[in-house]
Backbone as JSON, one array per atom type, in Angstrom:
{
  "sequence": "XXXXXXXXXXXXXXXXXXXXXXXXXXXXXXXXXXXXXXXXXXXXXXXXXXXXXXXXXXXXXXXXXXXXXXXXXXXX",
  "N": [[0.87, -1.13, 0.02], [0.57, 2.21, -0.82], [2.13, 4.9, 0.8], [1.35, 8.13, 1.72], [2.65, 11.46, 1.94], [1.66, 13.87, 1.87], [-1.31, 15.92, 1.35], [-1.36, 16.88, -1.17], [-0.13, 14.99, -2.71], [-1.97, 12.9, -2.53], [-4.24, 14.09, -3.83], [-3.18, 14.48, -6.3], [-2.82, 11.79, -7.19], [-5.46, 10.99, -7.17], [-6.6, 12.61, -9.09], [-5.29, 11.54, -11.34], [-6.32, 8.94, -11.33], [-8.99, 9.49, -11.81], [-8.88, 10.6, -14.36], [-7.96, 8.35, -15.75], [-10.14, 6.71, -15.44], [-12.01, 8.05, -16.96], [-10.79, 7.88, -19.5], [-10.92, 5.12, -19.87], [-13.79, 4.8, -19.98], [-14.31, 6.19, -22.39], [-12.95, 4.52, -24.21], [-14.44, 2.23, -23.95], [-16.88, 3.2, -24.97], [-16.12, 3.67, -27.69], [-15.4, 1.05, -28.52], [-17.96, -0.2, -28.32], [-19.25, 1.23, -30.37], [-17.81, 0.36, -32.59], [-18.42, -2.31, -32.56], [-21.2, -2.26, -33.03], [-21.11, -1.19, -35.58], [-19.84, -3.22, -36.98], [-21.75, -5.2, -36.91], [-23.82, -4.28, -38.38], [-26.61, -4.67, -40.68], [-25.94, -4.23, -43.41], [-23.12, -4.46, -43.48], [-22.82, -7.13, -42.62], [-24.13, -8.56, -44.61], [-22.5, -7.75, -46.74], [-19.98, -8.84, -45.95], [-20.56, -11.57, -46.02], [-21.2, -12.0, -48.72], [-18.75, -11.32, -49.8], [-17.15, -13.3, -48.76], [-18.27, -15.67, -49.9], [-17.75, -15.11, -52.66], [-15.0, -15.14, -52.57], [-14.51, -17.82, -51.97], [-15.55, -19.03, -54.18], [-13.86, -18.17, -56.2], [-11.42, -19.3, -55.26], [-12.18, -22.07, -55.52], [-12.58, -22.24, -58.26], [-9.98, -21.62, -59.16], [-8.54, -23.81, -58.07], [-9.83, -25.86, -59.43], [-9.04, -25.31, -62.09], [-6.26, -25.59, -61.77], [-5.94, -28.3, -61.23], [-7.26, -29.46, -63.22], [-9.88, -30.23, -63.1], [-13.05, -30.89, -64.26], [-16.34, -29.63, -64.74], [-19.12, -31.64, -64.53], [-21.88, -32.08, -66.4], [-25.08, -33.35, -66.4], [-27.8, -34.48, -68.27], [-31.18, -35.22, -68.08], [-33.38, -37.17, -69.92]],
  "CA": [[0.03, 0.01, -0.03], [1.37, 3.37, -0.92], [1.93, 5.87, 1.92], [1.38, 9.49, 1.26], [3.25, 12.35, 2.86], [0.9, 15.12, 1.86], [-2.59, 15.85, 0.69], [-1.16, 17.13, -2.62], [0.14, 13.69, -3.39], [-3.28, 12.13, -2.64], [-4.97, 14.81, -4.77], [-2.56, 14.21, -7.64], [-3.21, 10.44, -7.55], [-6.95, 10.92, -7.38], [-6.81, 13.2, -10.43], [-4.82, 10.56, -12.33], [-7.32, 7.81, -11.34], [-10.19, 10.09, -12.44], [-8.6, 10.69, -15.83], [-7.82, 6.95, -16.26], [-11.48, 6.2, -15.51], [-12.59, 8.75, -18.16], [-10.21, 7.26, -20.68], [-11.47, 3.76, -19.99], [-15.1, 4.92, -20.41], [-14.3, 6.55, -23.79], [-12.52, 3.34, -24.97], [-15.64, 1.34, -24.03], [-17.88, 3.73, -25.98], [-15.52, 3.41, -28.99], [-15.57, -0.36, -28.79], [-19.38, -0.47, -28.62], [-19.59, 1.7, -31.67], [-17.12, -0.55, -33.55], [-19.22, -3.6, -32.61], [-22.43, -1.94, -33.69], [-20.86, -1.05, -37.03], [-19.49, -4.48, -37.59], [-22.95, -5.96, -36.87], [-24.94, -3.69, -39.17], [-27.02, -5.56, -41.78], [-25.22, -4.08, -44.71], [-21.78, -4.99, -43.27], [-22.95, -8.58, -42.49], [-24.39, -9.14, -45.97], [-21.27, -7.53, -47.55], [-19.01, -9.82, -45.54], [-21.06, -12.87, -46.48], [-21.06, -12.01, -50.15], [-17.28, -11.34, -50.01], [-16.64, -14.69, -48.38], [-18.78, -16.56, -50.93], [-16.99, -14.83, -53.82], [-13.64, -15.57, -52.38], [-14.52, -19.29, -52.05], [-15.8, -19.4, -55.56], [-12.59, -17.86, -56.89], [-10.49, -20.34, -54.94], [-12.58, -23.25, -56.1], [-12.28, -22.16, -59.77], [-8.52, -21.7, -59.35], [-8.18, -25.2, -57.78], [-10.29, -26.74, -60.53], [-8.17, -24.98, -63.2], [-4.96, -26.17, -61.49], [-6.02, -29.75, -61.19], [-7.89, -29.92, -64.53], [-11.27, -30.74, -62.84], [-14.13, -30.24, -65.21], [-17.69, -29.78, -64.21], [-19.89, -32.63, -65.27], [-23.33, -31.76, -66.46], [-25.87, -34.52, -66.88], [-29.14, -34.13, -68.63], [-32.07, -36.39, -68.06], [-34.44, -37.02, -70.94]],
  "C": [[0.89, 1.21, -0.01], [1.03, 4.28, 0.32], [2.2, 7.24, 1.36], [1.95, 10.37, 2.41], [2.57, 13.63, 2.9], [-0.46, 14.95, 1.14], [-2.46, 16.09, -0.83], [-0.87, 15.88, -3.36], [-1.17, 12.91, -3.56], [-4.19, 12.82, -3.74], [-4.54, 14.49, -6.16], [-2.94, 12.78, -8.08], [-4.69, 10.26, -7.83], [-7.32, 11.51, -8.75], [-6.43, 12.17, -11.54], [-5.86, 9.44, -12.45], [-8.59, 8.33, -12.06], [-10.01, 10.13, -13.96], [-8.5, 9.35, -16.42], [-9.26, 6.39, -16.35], [-12.2, 6.85, -16.74], [-12.12, 8.13, -19.49], [-10.85, 5.89, -20.89], [-12.95, 3.79, -20.43], [-15.18, 5.28, -21.89], [-13.89, 5.33, -24.65], [-13.67, 2.34, -25.03], [-16.65, 1.82, -24.98], [-17.36, 3.44, -27.39], [-15.68, 1.93, -29.38], [-17.04, -0.74, -29.1], [-19.76, 0.05, -29.97], [-19.03, 0.83, -32.79], [-17.99, -1.86, -33.67], [-20.56, -3.38, -33.3], [-22.23, -1.83, -35.25], [-20.58, -2.35, -37.71], [-20.71, -5.36, -37.63], [-24.06, -5.39, -37.69], [-25.31, -4.63, -40.32], [-26.2, -5.43, -43.03], [-23.83, -4.69, -44.61], [-21.83, -6.54, -43.32], [-23.17, -9.2, -43.84], [-23.12, -8.97, -46.84], [-20.19, -8.55, -47.19], [-19.35, -11.25, -46.09], [-20.81, -12.97, -47.95], [-19.55, -12.07, -50.51], [-16.77, -12.72, -49.85], [-17.03, -15.73, -49.45], [-18.0, -16.32, -52.24], [-15.6, -15.33, -53.7], [-13.57, -17.11, -52.47], [-14.72, -19.74, -53.45], [-14.58, -19.21, -56.42], [-11.56, -18.96, -56.57], [-10.84, -21.69, -55.55], [-12.29, -23.31, -57.63], [-10.82, -22.27, -60.05], [-8.02, -23.18, -59.15], [-8.64, -26.12, -58.93], [-9.48, -26.49, -61.79], [-6.79, -25.64, -63.03], [-4.95, -27.65, -61.7], [-6.72, -30.39, -62.42], [-9.26, -30.6, -64.2], [-12.29, -30.04, -63.66], [-15.48, -30.59, -64.54], [-18.49, -30.7, -65.09], [-21.32, -32.21, -65.21], [-24.06, -32.93, -67.04], [-27.29, -34.01, -67.16], [-30.0, -35.35, -68.61], [-33.2, -36.1, -69.06], [-35.49, -37.98, -70.72]]
}
């Protein structure tokens, strides 16, 4: 436990703690806003479409590299 020799030291540490608390609150607010933005419907749909397109490109590239051809069957 820290021992203080004057009220000025106590006041100084209290001010520092108050400022640290304010900084922490602002960081929490920013984090909440970032989470809200990342969960917005437009962003979620955009991420999903991007992931699907990325997988389609990878599958196409793999198919091209290994010479895999798509087989289409028709039933008559």
